[in-house]
C-alpha positions as a LaTeX table, in Angstrom:
\begin{tabular}{lrrr}
\hline
Residue & $x$ (\AA) & $y$ (\AA) & $z$ (\AA) \\
\hline
Unk1 & 0.00 & 0.00 & 0.00 \\
Unk2 & 1.38 & 3.39 & $-0.97$ \\
Unk3 & 1.94 & 6.04 & 1.67 \\
Unk4 & 1.09 & 9.70 & 1.15 \\
Unk5 & 3.79 & 12.26 & 1.80 \\
Unk6 & 1.85 & 13.38 & 4.87 \\
Unk7 & 1.86 & 9.88 & 6.33 \\
Unk8 & 5.52 & 9.35 & 5.41 \\
Unk9 & 6.38 & 12.58 & 7.19 \\
Unk10 & 4.36 & 11.64 & 10.27 \\
Unk11 & 5.97 & 8.20 & 10.44 \\
Unk12 & 9.41 & 9.70 & 9.99 \\
Unk13 & 8.82 & 12.21 & 12.80 \\
Unk14 & 7.51 & 9.46 & 15.06 \\
Unk15 & 10.26 & 6.88 & 14.50 \\
Unk16 & 13.31 & 9.06 & 13.87 \\
Unk17 & 13.94 & 10.00 & 17.52 \\
Unk18 & 13.90 & 6.35 & 18.61 \\
Unk19 & 15.49 & 4.67 & 15.59 \\
Unk20 & 17.64 & 7.39 & 14.07 \\
Unk21 & 17.48 & 8.88 & 10.61 \\
Unk22 & 19.23 & 6.06 & 8.75 \\
Unk23 & 17.06 & 3.25 & 10.12 \\
Unk24 & 13.85 & 5.26 & 9.74 \\
Unk25 & 14.68 & 6.09 & 6.11 \\
Unk26 & 15.51 & 2.43 & 5.43 \\
Unk27 & 12.18 & 1.37 & 6.91 \\
Unk28 & 10.22 & 3.94 & 4.88 \\
Unk29 & 11.94 & 2.79 & 1.66 \\
Unk30 & 10.08 & $-0.49$ & 2.09 \\
Unk31 & 6.77 & 1.32 & 1.60 \\
Unk32 & 5.95 & 2.48 & $-1.94$ \\
Unk33 & 5.67 & 6.23 & $-2.52$ \\
Unk34 & 2.96 & 6.05 & $-5.17$ \\
Unk35 & 0.52 & 3.64 & $-6.77$ \\
Unk36 & 3.02 & 2.90 & $-9.57$ \\
Unk37 & 5.53 & 1.74 & $-6.99$ \\
Unk38 & 3.21 & $-0.70$ & $-5.25$ \\
Unk39 & 4.41 & $-4.24$ & $-4.77$ \\
Unk40 & 2.55 & $-6.91$ & $-6.70$ \\
Unk41 & 0.86 & $-9.83$ & $-5.03$ \\
Unk42 & 2.17 & $-13.34$ & $-5.53$ \\
Unk43 & $-1.16$ & $-14.29$ & $-7.14$ \\
Unk44 & $-0.91$ & $-11.45$ & $-9.69$ \\
Unk45 & 2.70 & $-12.33$ & $-10.48$ \\
Unk46 & 1.82 & $-16.02$ & $-10.90$ \\
Unk47 & $-1.00$ & $-15.13$ & $-13.32$ \\
Unk48 & 1.24 & $-12.84$ & $-15.37$ \\
Unk49 & 4.02 & $-15.43$ & $-15.51$ \\
Unk50 & 1.53 & $-18.11$ & $-16.56$ \\
Unk51 & 0.25 & $-15.88$ & $-19.37$ \\
Unk52 & 3.78 & $-15.06$ & $-20.50$ \\
Unk53 & 4.76 & $-18.72$ & $-20.42$ \\
Unk54 & 1.77 & $-19.55$ & $-22.61$ \\
Unk55 & 2.73 & $-16.85$ & $-25.10$ \\
Unk56 & 6.33 & $-18.04$ & $-25.23$ \\
Unk57 & 5.29 & $-21.66$ & $-25.77$ \\
Unk58 & 2.99 & $-20.56$ & $-28.60$ \\
Unk59 & 5.74 & $-18.57$ & $-30.30$ \\
Unk60 & 8.31 & $-21.32$ & $-29.85$ \\
Unk61 & 5.88 & $-23.87$ & $-31.32$ \\
Unk62 & 5.33 & $-21.62$ & $-34.34$ \\
Unk63 & 9.07 & $-21.22$ & $-34.84$ \\
Unk64 & 9.73 & $-24.95$ & $-34.56$ \\
Unk65 & 6.93 & $-25.84$ & $-36.97$ \\
Unk66 & 8.08 & $-23.14$ & $-39.39$ \\
Unk67 & 11.67 & $-24.37$ & $-39.21$ \\
Unk68 & 10.56 & $-27.97$ & $-39.71$ \\
Unk69 & 8.64 & $-26.95$ & $-42.84$ \\
Unk70 & 11.73 & $-25.25$ & $-44.26$ \\
Unk71 & 13.90 & $-28.29$ & $-43.52$ \\
Unk72 & 11.37 & $-30.66$ & $-45.14$ \\
Unk73 & 11.17 & $-28.43$ & $-48.21$ \\
Unk74 & 14.98 & $-28.27$ & $-48.44$ \\
Unk75 & 15.25 & $-32.07$ & $-48.19$ \\
Unk76 & 12.59 & $-32.46$ & $-50.90$ \\
Unk77 & 14.47 & $-30.08$ & $-53.21$ \\
Unk78 & 17.76 & $-31.84$ & $-52.52$ \\
Unk79 & 16.16 & $-35.25$ & $-53.18$ \\
Unk80 & 14.66 & $-33.98$ & $-56.43$ \\
Unk81 & 18.05 & $-32.67$ & $-57.57$ \\
Unk82 & 19.78 & $-35.95$ & $-56.66$ \\
Unk83 & 17.10 & $-38.02$ & $-58.43$ \\
Unk84 & 17.23 & $-35.77$ & $-61.49$ \\
Unk85 & 21.04 & $-36.00$ & $-61.69$ \\
Unk86 & 20.99 & $-39.81$ & $-61.38$ \\
Unk87 & 18.34 & $-40.27$ & $-64.03$ \\
\hline
\end{tabular}
């Protein structure tokens, strides 16, 4: 959860006398400053990784099938040339 500047300031003022500036600043760095800095949940990350894995598998499958088609075509051409030169 992101902290507003007001809350960050209040927390800093509260903890700094007891913990010191360095420790208080280190603690506050663990809290995001804005909504764009918020930590993701494990569930969200798992879903995104699953989607990405699916996309990668799909692309890899397309590449493999495309490469196999090229290899088969090249073998067919080579076989045709060999057969034509023997005949």
